[in-house]
C-alpha positions as CSV (number, residue, x, y, z in Angstrom):
1,M,81.8,79.6,143.0
2,D,85.2,81.1,143.1
3,S,86.7,79.6,146.2
4,L,86.4,76.7,148.6
5,E,85.2,79.1,151.3
6,T,82.3,80.2,149.2
7,L,81.4,76.6,148.3
8,T,81.5,75.6,152.0
9,E,79.3,78.4,152.9
10,F,76.8,77.6,150.2
11,L,76.7,74.0,151.2
12,G,76.2,75.0,154.9
13,W,73.3,77.2,154.0
14,C,71.7,74.5,151.8
15,A,72.0,72.0,154.6
16,A,70.5,74.5,157.2
17,I,67.4,75.3,154.7
18,N,66.9,71.7,153.9
19,L,67.1,70.5,157.5
20,G,64.5,73.3,158.3
21,V,62.2,72.1,155.6
22,L,62.6,68.5,156.8
23,V,61.7,69.6,160.4
24,V,58.6,71.5,159.2
25,A,57.6,68.5,157.0
26,A,57.9,66.1,159.9
27,I,55.9,68.3,162.3
28,S,53.3,68.9,159.7
29,A,53.0,65.1,159.0
30,S,52.4,64.5,162.8
31,L,50.2,67.4,163.7
32,M,48.1,67.5,160.7
33,R,48.0,63.7,159.9
34,G,44.3,63.4,159.8
35,M,43.7,66.2,157.4
36,M,46.6,64.9,155.3
37,V,45.2,61.4,155.1
38,N,41.8,62.6,154.3
39,I,43.0,64.7,151.4
40,H,45.4,62.1,150.0
41,T,43.0,59.1,150.4
42,K,40.4,61.1,148.2
43,L,43.1,62.1,145.6
44,Y,44.9,58.8,145.2
45,G,42.6,56.2,146.4
46,L,45.0,54.7,149.0
47,D,44.2,53.4,152.4
48,E,45.5,55.0,155.6
49,A,48.2,52.4,156.4
50,D,49.8,53.0,152.9
51,L,49.7,56.6,153.1
52,T,51.3,56.6,156.5
53,R,54.1,54.3,155.2
54,Q,54.6,56.7,152.2
55,Y,54.8,59.8,154.5
56,F,57.5,58.1,156.5
57,Q,59.4,56.8,153.4
58,Y,59.3,60.3,152.0
59,L,60.8,61.8,155.2
60,A,63.4,59.1,155.3
61,Q,64.5,59.6,151.8
62,Y,64.5,63.4,152.0
63,K,66.8,63.0,155.1
64,I,69.2,60.7,153.3
65,A,69.4,63.0,150.5
66,I,70.2,65.9,152.8
67,F,73.0,64.0,154.4
68,V,74.5,62.7,151.2
69,L,74.1,66.0,149.1
70,N,74.7,68.7,151.6
71,L,75.9,67.7,154.9
72,V,78.8,65.1,154.0
73,P,80.2,67.5,151.4
74,Y,79.9,70.5,153.8
75,I,81.7,68.5,156.6
76,A,84.5,67.3,154.1
77,L,85.2,70.9,153.1
78,K,85.3,72.0,156.7
79,I,87.9,69.4,157.5
80,M,89.9,70.2,154.3
81,A,90.1,74.0,155.4
């Protein structure tokens, strides 16, 4: 990274890609819930309530990571420019 503009653009693209992955994961978790629960209950031996909680916890932690590691630095660099 040779300049702040390059770093800003990099973080912007990282945020966009990660938000896209988050949207796809959230849609997949809601539309294919039954299939995902069947597969994961057989693999890990958890019940449906625990799996549903784990899916939402995963999505929440991923969203927080996107905000903290991509979006906030991107906004800070945009404000600095």
